[in-house]
N, C-alpha and C positions, 0 to 999 in steps of 0.2 A: 716770625723767624726766631727771635730770641727765646720765645716760649718753647718752641720745639727743641732748641739746643739745651734749655734748662731741663725739660722733660727727659731728654736723652741722657744727660749727665746723671739725673736722678734714677735712671733705669725704669722710667714709666713707659717708654715706648721701645720697641725692638729696633735693631739696626736697619732692617729692611724697610720698616714703616717709616723710620726717620729719613732714610735716603729718598723714599717715594715722596714724602712731603716736601723736602727741599727741592726735588726736581720739579714737582707740580708748581711750586711757588715761583720758580725761575721761568718756567715755560708760560705761566699765566701773565708774566710781564713782557713776554715777547712782542715786539713791535716791528713794523717795517723800517728798514734802514733809511735814515735821513741823509746819509752821506754818499750813497750810490744810487744812480738812477739809470735804468736801462731804457733807452729811447726806442720804442717799438715802431717799425714801419707798417705793421699789420693794421688792416682795417676791419678785421673780424676777430672772433674769439680765437685764442691761442689753444690748440688741442694737444701739443706735444712740446716738451722741453728736455734737453739733455746737455750736460756738460761733458766734453770729451774726456775719455778715460786715460789718455796718455799724459797730457800736461795739466789737466784740470783748468784750462784757461779759456777755451772757446765754447760758447753757448750756442746751441742749435735750436731753432724754434720752427714749428709748423703751424699754420693758422687756417681758419675756415674760409679765408678769401683766396685760397689756393696758392699762397705764398710761403716761402721758407727763407729764413735769415740766419746769419752767423754774426755773433758779437764777441769781442774781446773783453772778458770781465775783469781782467787784471790791469790793462792799460786804458786809461780814460781818453776819450776823444777831446774833451775840454772840461773846464771847471767853471762852476758858478757859485754865487754866494760867498764871495771873497775866498774862493778856493776850498770851500768846505763841502761842496756837493760835486762829486765826480759824475760826469755825463758819459755814458757809453752808447755811442751810436753804432748801428750795424755796419759791419765791414762790407757786406754785400747782401743782396736779397735777390731771389728769383720768383717771378709771379706769372700771371697769365700772359703777359706781354712777351715773355721768353718764348722763342720759337719751339722749344721742346718742353715747355712748362706744363704743369697740371692744369686741367680745365675746371675741376671742382675742388672741394675742401680737401686739405691735407690732414689726415687723421693721425699719422705717425711720421716722426722724423728722428732718425737715429744716426750716430756716428759709426763708421767702421771701427771695430774695437781696438785695433792696434795701430791706427794711423789716421791723422786728421785730413789726409789727402782725399778721402772718400766720405760721402754720407748718403743715406738712403731715405727716400720719402715714399710713403703709401698714401693713396688718395681715393676719394669716392669716385673718381673717374675710371676705376677698375685697373689702375696702373701702379706698379712699383718701379721707381726710377733710381738708378745709382748715379750719383753726381761726382764729377771731379771738382774738388774744392778750388783748385788753382785756376782753372779755366771756366768754371761755372757752366760746364757743358755736361749733358747726359751721356754717359758712357755705356749704359745698359738699361733696357727697358723690358719689364716682364708684364705681359698682359694677363690679368686675372679674370676669373669668371663672374666677379661681382665686386661690390664695394669693399675696399680694404679698410679693416678696422685697426689692425695692429701688425707691426713688423718687429722682429727681434733677431739679434745675432748673439751667439755665445761669446762670452768674454774669455773662456778657457780654451776655445777651439784651436788646435794646432794641426788637425788632420782634415778639416773641412772649412769651407767658406760659405756656409748656408744661411740664407735668410728665411726664417720661418714666418709664414703669412697667415693671418687669421682674416677671413673674408666672410661674406654673407652666404658663401657656399658651405656645405656640410663637411668638406674635406680640408684638411690642413695641407698647404702646399709648401715645399721646400725649394727655394730658388738657389741655384749654385752660381756664385759670381765667377768662379774660375772657368766655367764652361759657357756661361750665359744661357743656360737652359734649366728646366725644371729637373730636379734630382728625382723626386718621387712624392707621392701623396700619402697622407695618413687618414684612414677611414675609421669612423666610430661614432662621431657626434651625429645627432639627429637633427641639428639645426645649425645656423651659422656660428662661426667662432669669433667671439668678441675680443679675446685677449690671448696672448701667448708669451711664455717666459721660459728662458733656458735655466737649467739647474746651475747652481754655483758650486757644485761638487763633482759634476761629470759633464763633459762636452757632448756626450751622446744623449742626454736626457732632456726631453722637452715637455713642458707643462702647458696645457691649453685649457681655456674655459670657454663654454659655449652658451648660446641662447637657450639651450635645453637644460641649463642649470647644472651641467656636469663639469667636473674638473678631471681631466685625464692625463696620465703620465705615459710618455712614449719613449722607447729606446729606438732611435731612428735607424739602427742597424737591423731591426727586426720588424716583422709585420704585426700589426695590432698593438693596442695599448696594454701595459702590464699592470696598471693600477687605476681604479676609478674611486675617487673619494666619496664616502657615504656619510651624510650629516647625522644619520642615526647611529653610526659607530663613534662612540665618544669615550673619552677618559677624563674623569674628574681630577683636576690638578695637573701635575707635570711628572715627567719621568725624571729619575735621579740624574743630576749633572755628572759629567764625565769624571770630575775629580772625586765625587762622592762614590761612584761605583768603583773607582780605583782604590779608594781607601777601604771599601768593604772587601775587595779582593785581597788586599794586603792582610787584613785581619784574619780572613779565612786561611790564608797561606801560613800565617804565624801560628794559628791553632794547630794546623797539620804538622808544622815543624816541631812544636813542642810535644806532640804526641809520639814522636820518634820516627826513625827511618823505616821501621817495619810497617807502621800504619800508612806511611806514604806509598810504599809499594802496593799495599792492598787496595788503597783508595784511588790509585791512579788508573784512569780509564784509557783505553787506546785512543790516542789523539788523531782526529781526522785531518787529513791533509786537504787544504782548499786550493783553489786555482792559483792563489798568490804564492804558493810554495811553502806556506807556514801553516801553523795550527790555529791561526787566529781568523775568525770569520770577518770578512769585510762587510761594509754597509750594503744592505739589499737594494738600496735606491740605485737604479740604473742597471739592475741585473734581472734577467728573467729566471723563473723557477726552473728547477731541474726537469728534464724531460720525463714524462710519465706522471708528474704530480697532478693532484686534483685541480689545482688552479690553472695549470697549463692546458688541461683538457677543455676548459671553458673558453671558447673562442669569443673575442670581443663582438663579432657580428651576431652571435646568438642572443635571442631575447631572454636572457637570464636575469635573475634578481640582481646579481652583482653588476652586470653591465648597464642596467637601467637606474643605478643609484645616482642621486643628485646631491650636490653640495650646497645649493641655494634654491629657495622657492622662487625662481625666476632666472633671468640671464646672469651669467657670471661676467662682470664688467671690468674687474681688475684683479691682477695677480702680482705678488712680489715675494721672492725668496730672500730670507735673511742671508747676510754675508757668510755665516758659518754653515749654511746649507741645512740647518736642523729644523727650521720652521717655514711655513708658507702662510702668507696673509692673502685672503681673498675678499673681494667686495662684490655685492650682487644688487640687482635691481629690487630685491626684497628689503633694501635699506639696512642690510646686515653686513658686518665685517666679522670674519672668523679667522681664527688662528689654528693651523693644522700642524700636528707633529709628523714630520716626514719619515721618521723611522717606523712608526706604527701605522701611519696613515689615518690617525684618529683626530676628530675635532677636540680641541683641548677645553672647550666650553668656557673660554674667557668671556666675561660679560661686557662686551662693547656696547655702548649706547647706540640706539637706532639713529641713523643719520640720514639726511636727505641727499641722495646720491643721483647723479645723472644717469638716466636709464636708457636713453636712445643711442649712446655711444660709449665707447670704452673710456675708462678713467685711468690716470697714471698715478699709481701709489709710489711713495718714496720713503726709504728707510735710511736712517743715519748709519754711519760706518760701524758704530758700536751696537747697533740694533736696539737702541734705547728709545728712539723717537720714530714715530710713523706719521707722515704727512698725507692727509686725505683731502683731496678737493671736493668740496660740498657746495655746489652751485656757486654763490657769490663769496663764500668764505673758504678758508683752508683750516681744517681741524688738525690739531697736533696731538697725537696720542703718546703718552709716556708709557712705554712698555718695557717692563723688566723681565727678561727671559729667565731669571732665577726665581722670582716670586710670582710672576705672571699677574702682577698688579697693574692697573691701568687708571689713567685720569685723562679726560678730554678737555682741551682748551681750544679756543678758536680766535682767529683774527681775520679782519677783512683783507682780501687780496687786492682790492681796488678802493681808491679814495672816492 
């Protein structure tokens, strides 16, 4: 540590490199907490975990023994070790003994985004159930055509209450909580859908990954997907950050101003009005191309090169969008983790190490709020990736998730 500080003071290492070394040193010393213990009632492997988004207090878990449980991670049930170890037992659990419980493994368990009064579970018994947290009763049941691998709800949604379901069927199904029926289906994948993730910048954009190796982007208001990620389309490095581009624009404007008002009049091109009423073009993510464009004429159902593009050499098992909506992380059964630029749709070619990932079921990736750390479950360990979105540098560390 002190050596790095001395090298930085002497100017031997750059600021970004110094920051990366400090972060990697801290994360390498990461250990399991000895002061908080979550007492699990599950008798099988835990497939899904989520802390509620409203209070950040209640943890929901789903396991392979067909049980789901809720814990209070802030208020301990009791203390041990002279008050040093806080024990958190589950507030309640539902399992096979429940009259409306799942019969097979629960693959996905998520909170209703704006209220802890509801939670959603998906199972290998071909069912998605919506539960009332207070009464622990099923208030809605959606029958699916196959095993449910993943369920997802948009945290931004104000106009819909849709559950996106990825199953072993080739179609993505949208379940509407407000009506208790299927809203519609999305067709395009050629094999089962292992994972689904909503965009963090638009409530209408859904991202899915399938066993066919494809990652598709959907605008749920329209038919067909509007983007298929292609691993052969890549960009070395990164695009300029927003601040950098703003500075460049300021420089160009200052040059024009110094040239005089006459040159400004000559160089000013007619500004195109966009749908938002301004001359500034909004992000293309979540918007379909204009009618008549070449991309619009290629229908997703056609056997075109674009439609058959793949993001992984195998099933896509995990997806996670960064909080700023600029990047997408994907994991596949080819033991690869990839980082995608959502503005260009290109693979950024970040050199992640090959990891041993679960291939028979979807995995749950987690990203810290500052998009600096990525947690990847790799069989019996959890690997922590230090990812700097500014320098795209990475370091992998790992710690055992079980004693």
